BAFI-3210 file (N, C-alpha, C; in Angstrom, 3 decimals, decimal comma, padded with zeros to 6 digits):
// residues 167
n [1|2|3|4|5|6|7|8|9|10|11|12|13|14|15|16|17|18|19|20|21|22|23|24|25|26|27|28|29|30|31|32|33|34|35|36|37|38|39|40|41|42|43|44|45|46|47|48|49|50|51|52|53|54|55|56|57|58|59|60|61|62|63|64|65|66|67|68|69|70|71|72|73|74|75|76|77|78|79|80|81|82|83|84|85|86|87|88|89|90|91|92|93|94|95|96|97|98|99|100|101|102|103|104|105|106|107|108|109|110|111|112|113|114|115|116|117|118|119|120|121|122|123|124|125|126|127|128|129|130|131|132|133|134|135|136|137|138|139|140|141|142|143|144|145|146|147|148|149|150|151|152|153|154|155|156|157|158|159|160|161|162|163|164|165|166|167]
n.u [057,455|057,213|056,346|054,370|055,230|052,678|051,542|052,723|050,946|049,441|051,366|053,150|055,225|057,975|061,290|063,580|066,507|068,538|070,894|070,191|067,302|065,753|066,960|068,544|071,904|074,031|075,566|076,991|078,404|079,812|081,367|082,629|084,234|085,987|087,060|089,000|090,061|091,571|093,492|094,763|096,290|095,080|093,028|089,436|086,272|083,635|080,626|078,130|079,186|079,789|077,289|077,408|079,697|079,061|077,412|078,436|079,277|081,305|084,248|084,750|084,189|086,044|088,361|087,400|087,519|089,859|092,796|093,469|096,183|096,910|095,473|096,402|097,583|097,346|097,844|097,476|095,230|093,685|094,237|093,005|090,674|089,695|090,188|088,346|085,688|085,756|085,664|083,336|081,583|081,507|080,421|077,981|075,283|074,982|073,836|072,386|069,148|065,615|064,069|061,428|058,521|058,837|058,722|056,064|054,766|056,156|054,891|052,342|052,449|053,353|050,968|048,836|050,143|052,002|055,129|058,271|061,575|065,230|068,033|071,474|074,153|075,934|078,268|077,419|076,965|076,928|074,436|072,543|072,559|072,351|069,804|068,307|068,666|067,299|065,047|062,913|061,829|060,163|059,066|060,784|061,326|063,581|067,172|069,646|073,210|076,281|077,545|080,455|081,560|079,157|077,437|077,098|074,231|074,050|073,544|070,889|070,775|071,048|068,547|066,726|066,870|066,303|063,156|062,546|062,269|060,299|058,197]
n.v [102,002|098,800|096,610|093,731|091,902|090,537|087,179|084,722|083,064|079,488|077,150|075,320|072,888|071,821|072,382|071,097|071,564|068,800|068,404|069,059|070,117|068,092|066,214|065,038|065,481|066,434|065,096|063,045|063,786|065,701|064,002|062,295|064,205|065,186|062,858|062,678|064,952|064,442|062,082|063,540|064,873|067,131|069,092|068,172|069,351|071,055|069,304|070,900|073,043|072,373|073,261|075,981|075,697|074,372|074,230|075,447|073,469|070,427|071,146|073,605|073,420|071,475|073,705|075,395|073,526|072,533|074,014|077,128|077,981|076,438|076,528|077,689|076,016|074,537|072,075|070,263|071,018|070,169|067,267|066,756|067,356|065,287|062,973|063,237|063,673|060,996|059,395|060,666|059,409|056,401|056,744|057,903|057,474|056,614|057,949|059,582|060,900|061,168|064,315|064,516|064,122|064,661|062,806|061,987|064,575|064,697|062,395|063,647|065,993|064,205|062,679|064,742|065,042|066,938|067,981|066,804|068,049|067,514|069,363|069,720|070,938|069,095|066,572|065,268|062,321|061,565|062,777|061,480|058,936|058,829|059,978|058,381|056,065|057,161|057,823|055,387|054,492|056,921|059,348|061,306|063,827|065,046|064,666|066,476|066,861|068,593|069,395|069,217|071,883|073,230|075,636|076,061|076,254|079,241|079,996|080,346|078,402|075,442|075,012|076,056|074,313|071,968|073,047|073,645|070,538|069,989|071,172]
n.w [-006,134|-007,061|-009,712|-011,063|-013,419|-015,586|-015,566|-017,631|-018,551|-018,350|-016,721|-018,274|-018,679|-016,869|-015,533|-013,692|-011,061|-010,304|-007,845|-004,449|-005,282|-006,647|-005,393|-002,069|-002,449|-000,969|001,180|-000,004|-002,123|-000,811|001,303|-000,511|-002,162|000,262|000,905|-000,841|-000,674|001,927|000,644|-000,805|001,353|002,165|004,775|005,563|004,740|006,841|006,003|005,477|004,511|001,715|000,605|-000,185|-001,711|-003,949|-007,396|-009,670|-011,452|-011,796|-011,717|-010,764|-008,198|-007,082|-007,442|-005,235|-002,977|-002,539|-000,814|-000,458|-001,005|-002,933|-004,960|-007,293|-009,033|-011,402|-012,502|-010,358|-009,250|-011,154|-011,536|-008,830|-009,153|-011,063|-009,739|-007,798|-008,798|-009,767|-007,627|-006,331|-008,244|-008,058|-005,378|-005,239|-004,741|-002,055|000,233|-000,713|-001,664|-003,058|-002,191|000,342|-000,664|-003,667|-005,225|-005,074|-006,235|-008,806|-009,635|-009,820|-011,808|-014,025|-014,156|-014,876|-017,810|-017,968|-019,234|-018,061|-017,181|-016,547|-015,753|-014,667|-013,220|-012,775|-014,137|-017,236|-017,809|-015,079|-014,224|-015,846|-014,999|-012,118|-011,947|-013,388|-011,651|-009,294|-009,954|-011,178|-013,750|-014,093|-016,730|-017,947|-020,271|-021,119|-019,971|-018,602|-017,818|-017,564|-020,246|-022,621|-024,356|-024,279|-022,726|-019,192|-016,732|-015,226|-017,541|-020,385|-022,678|-022,665|-021,090|-022,785|-025,148|-023,615|-023,402|-025,767|-026,546|-025,502|-026,969]
ca.u [056,752|057,538|054,906|055,030|054,635|051,296|052,116|052,437|049,721|049,639|052,836|053,052|056,192|058,801|062,614|064,018|067,729|068,750|071,120|069,249|066,009|064,983|067,707|069,584|072,966|075,198|076,648|077,790|079,058|081,081|082,147|083,617|085,612|086,678|087,915|090,152|091,245|092,488|094,212|095,975|096,859|094,566|092,010|088,407|085,536|082,260|079,527|077,186|080,027|079,761|076,296|078,049|080,742|078,443|076,374|079,056|080,131|082,422|086,227|084,559|083,886|087,064|088,736|087,101|087,595|091,351|093,612|093,955|097,464|097,287|094,513|096,985|098,480|096,187|097,811|097,173|093,505|092,888|094,333|092,261|089,083|089,339|089,862|087,179|084,631|085,780|085,116|081,932|080,786|081,272|079,754|077,159|073,891|075,283|072,736|071,458|067,568|064,892|063,654|060,615|057,124|059,149|058,377|054,613|055,160|056,591|053,653|051,393|052,764|052,851|049,439|048,497|050,466|053,274|056,718|059,309|063,061|066,263|069,087|072,155|075,946|076,993|078,616|076,306|076,791|076,410|073,158|071,841|072,532|071,642|068,235|067,389|068,670|066,368|063,807|063,241|060,639|059,657|058,893|061,457|061,383|065,213|067,806|071,080|074,025|077,235|078,248|081,655|080,867|077,870|077,165|076,224|073,600|072,780|072,910|069,665|071,015|070,344|067,243|066,003|066,717|064,784|062,076|062,213|062,043|058,805|057,268]
ca.v [100,883|097,831|096,460|092,663|091,491|089,437|086,002|084,166|082,053|078,480|076,490|073,891|072,249|071,850|071,821|070,762|071,018|067,814|068,597|070,291|070,255|067,172|065,028|065,464|065,020|067,223|064,420|061,833|064,734|066,358|062,756|062,115|065,108|064,917|061,604|062,898|065,764|063,325|061,456|064,503|065,413|068,590|068,965|068,192|070,665|070,407|068,959|071,986|073,968|072,253|073,883|077,043|075,527|073,899|075,208|076,183|072,584|069,850|071,720|074,794|072,925|071,371|074,728|075,890|072,334|072,651|075,103|078,509|078,077|075,685|076,460|078,368|075,232|074,198|070,574|069,560|071,234|069,230|065,927|066,273|067,294|063,813|061,820|063,595|063,351|059,498|059,187|060,492|058,465|055,572|056,895|058,899|057,190|055,857|058,444|060,499|060,202|062,145|064,836|064,047|064,535|065,150|061,336|062,328|065,621|064,279|061,569|064,365|066,195|063,004|062,398|066,088|065,472|067,991|067,394|067,439|067,576|067,752|070,119|069,688|071,211|067,852|066,084|064,877|060,944|060,934|063,279|060,849|057,702|059,523|060,525|056,906|055,120|057,691|057,841|054,629|054,613|058,292|059,810|062,729|064,122|065,064|065,055|066,712|067,638|069,461|068,532|069,990|072,674|073,471|076,379|075,843|077,243|079,655|080,300|079,536|077,813|073,953|075,073|076,403|073,264|071,339|073,788|072,922|069,289|070,431|071,575]
ca.w [-005,882|-008,131|-010,448|-011,263|-014,987|-015,598|-015,660|-019,211|-018,868|-017,370|-017,079|-019,297|-018,259|-015,867|-015,738|-012,578|-011,395|-009,273|-006,460|-003,814|-005,482|-006,777|-004,229|-001,304|-002,546|-000,215|002,087|-000,597|-002,484|000,177|001,782|-001,610|-001,851|001,719|000,841|-001,971|000,033|002,717|-000,154|-001,064|002,345|002,445|005,620|004,844|004,845|007,156|004,878|005,542|003,593|000,413|000,272|-000,454|-002,730|-005,235|-008,032|-011,186|-012,041|-010,598|-011,908|-009,794|-007,006|-006,979|-007,267|-004,000|-001,967|-002,036|000,044|-001,289|-001,331|-004,088|-005,899|-008,358|-009,687|-012,378|-013,224|-009,260|-009,314|-012,270|-011,011|-007,615|-009,851|-011,746|-009,014|-007,018|-009,805|-009,680|-006,273|-006,375|-009,216|-007,155|-003,709|-005,602|-004,226|-000,570|001,111|-001,815|-002,012|-003,402|-000,665|000,610|-001,466|-004,870|-006,098|-005,237|-007,338|-010,241|-010,292|-009,995|-013,067|-015,094|-014,473|-015,580|-018,877|-018,053|-019,809|-017,214|-017,647|-015,450|-015,938|-013,757|-013,809|-012,624|-015,142|-018,012|-017,625|-014,052|-013,873|-016,273|-014,322|-010,951|-012,272|-013,470|-010,392|-008,072|-010,148|-012,304|-014,770|-014,696|-018,053|-018,340|-021,510|-021,050|-018,844|-018,987|-017,077|-017,894|-021,689|-023,092|-025,189|-024,168|-021,512|-017,831|-016,090|-015,635|-019,258|-020,582|-023,812|-022,453|-020,615|-024,004|-026,243|-023,096|-023,882|-027,373|-026,836|-025,120|-028,046]
c.u [057,151|056,367|055,372|054,704|053,624|051,905|051,974|051,477|050,029|050,930|052,411|054,146|057,164|060,244|063,384|065,810|067,742|069,174|070,701|068,128|065,428|065,757|068,601|070,759|074,301|076,139|077,135|078,665|080,268|081,716|083,118|084,771|086,108|087,457|089,117|090,763|092,165|093,582|095,507|096,903|096,302|093,398|090,634|087,371|084,510|081,493|078,811|077,943|079,951|078,178|076,603|079,287|080,126|077,711|077,154|079,616|081,136|084,263|085,962|084,239|085,346|088,219|088,769|087,329|089,082|091,611|093,840|094,951|097,785|096,674|094,938|097,175|096,982|096,285|097,246|095,515|093,174|093,058|093,581|090,605|088,742|088,979|088,648|085,789|084,796|085,204|083,906|081,112|080,716|080,559|078,360|075,701|074,090|073,895|071,838|069,898|066,952|064,270|062,279|059,138|057,820|058,605|056,737|054,682|055,112|055,643|052,352|051,231|052,685|051,610|048,441|049,048|051,514|054,346|057,336|060,633|064,020|067,348|070,049|073,235|076,675|077,091|077,410|076,025|076,637|074,986|072,338|071,335|071,899|070,122|067,494|067,558|067,739|065,058|062,991|061,764|059,818|060,200|059,544|061,515|063,127|065,938|069,230|071,897|074,945|077,846|079,307|081,255|079,829|077,808|076,304|075,169|074,211|072,515|072,105|069,572|070,483|068,790|066,686|065,947|065,994|063,578|061,445|061,991|060,259|057,706|056,295]
c.v [100,054|097,177|095,216|092,720|090,411|088,334|085,720|083,365|080,700|078,055|075,210|072,765|072,538|071,622|072,177|070,786|069,709|067,904|069,775|070,563|069,175|066,000|065,639|064,724|065,403|066,345|063,499|062,767|065,202|065,281|062,636|063,146|065,203|064,262|061,963|063,891|065,179|062,552|062,191|065,408|066,595|067,962|068,742|069,366|069,839|070,401|070,039|072,973|073,885|073,127|075,057|076,832|074,857|074,893|075,361|074,559|071,887|070,607|073,295|073,848|072,258|072,229|075,263|075,034|072,473|073,951|075,939|078,674|077,094|075,765|077,432|077,118|074,203|072,085|069,846|069,828|070,200|067,359|065,433|066,203|065,823|063,204|061,854|063,302|061,482|058,870|058,993|059,823|057,373|055,536|057,935|058,612|056,467|056,511|059,149|059,832|061,395|062,761|064,429|064,886|064,964|064,174|061,820|063,597|065,265|063,199|062,364|065,112|065,188|062,809|063,680|066,118|066,199|067,312|067,843|066,968|067,848|068,346|070,420|070,570|070,320|067,170|065,358|063,028|060,506|061,243|061,946|059,385|057,591|059,416|058,905|055,932|055,851|057,498|057,009|054,567|055,895|058,771|061,122|062,752|064,360|065,021|065,407|067,350|068,390|068,717|069,887|070,655|073,233|074,615|076,027|076,723|077,980|080,255|079,621|078,530|076,027|073,972|075,331|075,328|072,056|071,844|073,455|071,576|069,493|070,539|073,062]
c.w [-007,049|-008,451|-010,718|-012,809|-014,609|-015,886|-017,381|-019,613|-018,089|-017,555|-017,311|-019,297|-017,334|-016,190|-014,028|-012,592|-010,237|-008,044|-005,904|-004,137|-005,633|-005,421|-003,608|-001,488|-001,908|000,469|000,711|-001,516|-001,512|001,025|000,794|-001,727|-000,762|001,154|000,332|-001,062|000,699|001,669|-000,661|-000,039|002,672|003,802|004,723|005,265|005,964|005,827|004,457|004,664|002,287|-000,106|-000,488|-001,617|-004,011|-006,071|-009,514|-011,842|-011,128|-010,603|-010,699|-008,545|-006,505|-006,428|-005,573|-002,855|-001,570|-001,387|-001,047|-001,541|-002,413|-005,213|-007,076|-009,135|-010,236|-012,431|-011,249|-009,009|-010,104|-011,947|-009,516|-008,153|-010,341|-010,869|-007,852|-007,278|-009,794|-008,477|-005,794|-007,259|-008,562|-005,869|-004,139|-004,798|-002,987|000,308|000,608|-002,109|-002,366|-002,180|-001,076|-000,249|-003,055|-005,547|-006,374|-006,392|-008,607|-010,924|-010,688|-011,579|-014,251|-015,244|-014,999|-016,846|-019,123|-018,305|-018,813|-018,017|-016,332|-015,944|-014,464|-014,235|-013,360|-014,358|-016,113|-017,705|-016,340|-013,861|-014,711|-015,530|-012,893|-010,880|-012,429|-012,260|-009,227|-008,558|-011,292|-012,751|-014,910|-015,959|-018,309|-019,444|-022,076|-019,843|-019,332|-018,042|-018,152|-019,405|-022,099|-024,158|-025,249|-022,477|-020,315|-017,250|-014,836|-016,788|-019,660|-021,689|-023,507|-021,855|-021,701|-024,769|-025,368|-023,538|-025,210|-027,883|-026,482|-025,814|-027,430]
res [m|t|t|l|s|p|p|l|g|p|v|k|a|f|i|f|d|l|d|g|t|l|a|d|t|i|f|d|l|g|s|s|v|n|a|v|l|g|e|f|g|f|p|p|h|p|i|d|q|y|k|r|m|v|g|d|g|f|s|a|l|a|l|r|a|v|p|e|e|v|s|g|d|s|n|l|v|g|a|f|s|l|r|a|a|a|m|y|k|e|k|a|i|v|t|t|k|p|f|p|g|i|e|l|l|l|q|e|l|a|g|r|g|l|p|v|g|v|l|s|n|k|p|h|p|m|t|v|d|m|v|a|r|l|f|p|g|f|p|f|v|d|v|r|g|e|i|p|g|k|a|k|k|p|h|p|g|q|a|l|e|i|a|g|r|f|g]
***
């Protein structure tokens, strides 16, 4: 029998992921990558398949998206990744929107004085832009995406930095 540790106390702050947690981003992401696959002469993937391809940053997504027979060509994968990131930056908020109830949840947390942050493996500038566009005026304490030289989730480094900003 497994016993659970007692809770550490009341929750005092929240750090949310962006993609698939705060916002439904999969269609715009998958459509953008599929468009670039077509530009490179590769077949597209069903949009639902992207749900299993995301989560480790855009470079990892690019590697998973290209056909296996070219995945070892780092120059091609790098060029594909840059083009796909540029395409997604242009089309990031075509259908993307907050999940139902998220805005109400964020308002409730702010109303209770609880600090809120966002941590994503999406590139940092894109994360900041998307959060600002999807949740205008919400007082996030910190919003971070993938920052060169810093470990990506699930490594706890950036989450701990955000928690430090919460005090």
